[in-house]
Legacy VTK file of the C-alpha trace (Angstrom):
# vtk DataFile Version 3.0
C-alpha trace
ASCII
DATASET POLYDATA
POINTS 221 float
-4.576 24.522 1.161
-1.608 22.730 -0.472
-3.806 21.733 -3.398
-5.099 25.299 -3.754
-1.552 26.684 -3.824
-0.556 24.006 -6.354
-3.460 25.026 -8.583
-2.642 28.751 -8.386
1.063 28.163 -9.058
0.405 26.026 -12.097
-2.254 28.336 -13.496
0.392 31.059 -13.312
2.660 28.843 -15.439
-0.143 28.372 -18.008
-1.298 24.873 -17.184
-4.968 24.118 -17.773
-7.259 23.133 -14.911
-7.752 19.759 -16.571
-4.015 19.101 -16.531
-3.594 20.362 -12.956
-6.430 18.205 -11.614
-5.014 15.155 -13.377
-1.558 15.757 -11.918
-3.070 15.984 -8.429
-4.854 12.705 -9.034
-1.705 10.987 -10.325
0.230 12.027 -7.205
-1.922 9.724 -5.074
-0.527 6.528 -6.566
2.322 4.318 -5.415
2.793 1.774 -8.186
3.868 -1.815 -7.646
5.326 -4.243 -10.136
7.959 -4.037 -12.825
6.230 -3.466 -16.163
4.447 -0.110 -16.472
2.960 1.124 -19.748
1.871 4.725 -20.233
-0.210 5.409 -23.308
-0.153 8.843 -24.927
3.351 9.477 -23.584
6.885 9.628 -24.891
10.333 9.062 -23.455
11.807 11.902 -21.338
8.707 14.087 -21.620
7.835 16.336 -18.681
4.170 15.762 -19.562
4.189 12.061 -18.667
1.866 11.319 -15.766
4.202 8.637 -14.459
6.438 11.582 -13.492
3.932 12.377 -10.750
3.594 8.833 -9.383
5.836 6.888 -7.034
7.413 4.148 -9.119
9.783 1.310 -8.122
13.405 1.973 -9.065
13.567 -1.290 -10.967
10.442 -0.523 -13.000
10.479 -0.998 -16.747
8.672 2.078 -18.078
7.233 1.684 -21.562
5.732 4.615 -23.467
3.188 4.011 -26.222
1.252 6.167 -28.643
-0.613 5.959 -31.935
1.865 8.424 -33.436
5.226 6.976 -34.468
8.151 9.347 -33.831
10.754 6.953 -32.367
10.120 8.225 -28.822
7.632 5.490 -27.931
6.111 2.249 -29.134
3.534 2.685 -31.856
0.321 1.202 -30.490
-3.241 1.685 -31.720
-5.918 0.998 -29.106
-8.473 0.678 -31.907
-6.774 -2.615 -32.776
-5.040 -5.505 -31.027
-1.979 -4.097 -29.250
1.381 -5.859 -29.132
1.657 -6.680 -25.423
1.252 -10.323 -24.456
-1.612 -11.569 -22.294
-1.131 -10.998 -18.536
2.237 -9.265 -19.046
1.806 -5.725 -17.674
1.584 -4.641 -14.029
0.173 -1.131 -14.530
-1.337 0.741 -17.462
-1.563 4.552 -17.343
-4.197 6.127 -19.595
-4.500 9.904 -19.203
-6.092 12.008 -21.968
-6.158 9.082 -24.385
-9.602 7.497 -24.312
-11.322 10.518 -25.889
-9.079 10.045 -28.942
-10.111 6.392 -29.377
-13.287 5.855 -31.396
-13.732 2.218 -30.298
-13.320 2.687 -26.568
-14.684 -0.777 -25.768
-11.874 -2.399 -27.757
-9.328 -0.216 -25.943
-10.518 -1.221 -22.482
-10.808 -4.875 -23.511
-7.245 -4.897 -24.848
-5.941 -3.220 -21.708
-7.634 -5.847 -19.575
-6.110 -8.615 -21.680
-2.574 -7.268 -21.243
-2.783 -6.643 -17.510
-1.626 -9.259 -15.040
-4.176 -10.732 -12.640
-2.988 -8.232 -10.024
-2.684 -5.416 -12.590
-4.065 -1.911 -12.283
-5.444 0.647 -14.738
-5.146 4.353 -13.843
-6.386 7.119 -16.074
-8.448 10.208 -16.760
-10.451 11.871 -19.478
-11.403 15.534 -19.787
-15.086 16.423 -19.749
-15.430 20.181 -20.038
-12.532 20.849 -22.381
-11.981 22.116 -25.903
-11.865 19.820 -28.934
-8.224 18.726 -29.289
-7.474 16.522 -32.264
-4.670 13.997 -31.901
-5.452 13.256 -34.731
-9.139 12.842 -33.787
-11.208 13.815 -30.731
-14.297 11.616 -30.536
-15.927 11.639 -27.115
-16.514 13.162 -23.710
-17.282 10.456 -21.156
-19.414 10.748 -18.030
-18.476 9.027 -14.782
-21.386 6.616 -15.335
-20.064 5.603 -18.746
-16.545 4.996 -17.444
-17.827 2.818 -14.616
-20.047 0.847 -16.998
-17.366 0.185 -19.611
-14.914 -0.934 -16.920
-17.511 -3.241 -15.360
-18.400 -4.678 -18.768
-14.732 -5.535 -19.305
-14.446 -7.351 -15.959
-12.531 -4.725 -13.988
-12.935 -4.696 -10.217
-12.483 -2.210 -7.358
-13.429 0.634 -9.681
-12.808 4.077 -8.219
-13.899 7.276 -9.957
-12.926 10.754 -8.811
-14.551 13.842 -10.306
-12.649 17.143 -10.374
-14.321 20.522 -10.698
-16.276 22.953 -8.556
-19.231 24.152 -10.605
-20.312 26.207 -13.627
-18.059 29.196 -12.977
-14.810 27.247 -12.791
-16.030 25.193 -15.769
-16.397 28.483 -17.657
-12.886 29.430 -16.533
-11.575 26.159 -17.971
-13.134 27.064 -21.327
-11.707 30.584 -21.538
-8.306 29.651 -20.122
-6.583 29.534 -23.523
-7.409 33.224 -24.003
-6.384 34.540 -20.595
-3.399 32.341 -19.706
-0.966 34.861 -21.171
-1.881 37.378 -18.469
-1.160 35.091 -15.501
-1.834 37.435 -12.563
-5.212 38.423 -13.990
-5.905 34.791 -14.853
-5.230 33.777 -11.242
-7.485 36.540 -9.958
-10.337 35.504 -12.267
-9.976 31.878 -11.165
-10.193 32.770 -7.461
-13.311 34.915 -7.991
-15.057 32.218 -10.036
-14.070 29.527 -7.540
-15.600 31.564 -4.714
-18.812 31.937 -6.711
-18.987 28.172 -7.179
-18.344 27.547 -3.499
-21.112 30.002 -2.673
-23.791 28.502 -4.904
-22.862 24.993 -3.709
-24.487 25.974 -0.408
-27.860 26.388 -2.134
-28.075 23.213 -4.244
-28.524 19.606 -3.182
-26.423 17.960 -5.890
-22.672 18.525 -5.823
-22.011 20.918 -8.707
-18.779 19.203 -9.707
-20.898 16.167 -10.644
-22.923 18.353 -13.022
-20.001 20.398 -14.371
-16.982 18.067 -14.201
-13.717 19.296 -15.686
-11.795 16.020 -15.318
-13.012 12.503 -14.583
-10.282 10.293 -13.149
-10.471 6.578 -12.538
-8.598 3.515 -11.368
-9.526 -0.162 -11.459
-8.028 -3.569 -10.783
-8.126 -6.514 -13.126
LINES 1 222
221 0 1 2 3 4 5 6 7 8 9 10 11 12 13 14 15 16 17 18 19 20 21 22 23 24 25 26 27 28 29 30 31 32 33 34 35 36 37 38 39 40 41 42 43 44 45 46 47 48 49 50 51 52 53 54 55 56 57 58 59 60 61 62 63 64 65 66 67 68 69 70 71 72 73 74 75 76 77 78 79 80 81 82 83 84 85 86 87 88 89 90 91 92 93 94 95 96 97 98 99 100 101 102 103 104 105 106 107 108 109 110 111 112 113 114 115 116 117 118 119 120 121 122 123 124 125 126 127 128 129 130 131 132 133 134 135 136 137 138 139 140 141 142 143 144 145 146 147 148 149 150 151 152 153 154 155 156 157 158 159 160 161 162 163 164 165 166 167 168 169 170 171 172 173 174 175 176 177 178 179 180 181 182 183 184 185 186 187 188 189 190 191 192 193 194 195 196 197 198 199 200 201 202 203 204 205 206 207 208 209 210 211 212 213 214 215 216 217 218 219 220
């Protein structure tokens, strides 16, 4: 019920389902270690996913992005990044991988930088509009994410799929056009969610696996 209320409240304040699901996922994590790097983030931004995690007071938070605007380190995951081998305790990677054409290089570089006890936490959207930053290259399935992490020697891989079915997936797609009428938007979401919950009774495969909105993952080096 708390999650449902959180979703309704944030829909009212014009947050997308993708963003809401990712925030709920981020809230599960209690980070350990000193050096934490969040890609696709900037200093003092309310959009940083580290804002939703429990972080040690002594942590050294580093923000990195391909765009250089003096609010973060300029790092390009298509290339070799500047962090030394085995130097980072945690890497946070939300809504970044879809903007990286060479995803294998990105995951390989992340693995190189992480300490032996390091952890990668992230998410990519699946059913979501094209959003250039400056490019938008891919939508990854859960199977692909598991495979690319395994191929780059990550362990204890955990993947969590967020969504409910085709109706809430459709809601995610039309959200940009109805978010400015929040009460009606909330009402439409509840109706479509109920429809998904209903048809889930009549199918064998979980519908969120067929119509995922967000695919979240964590893995240890």
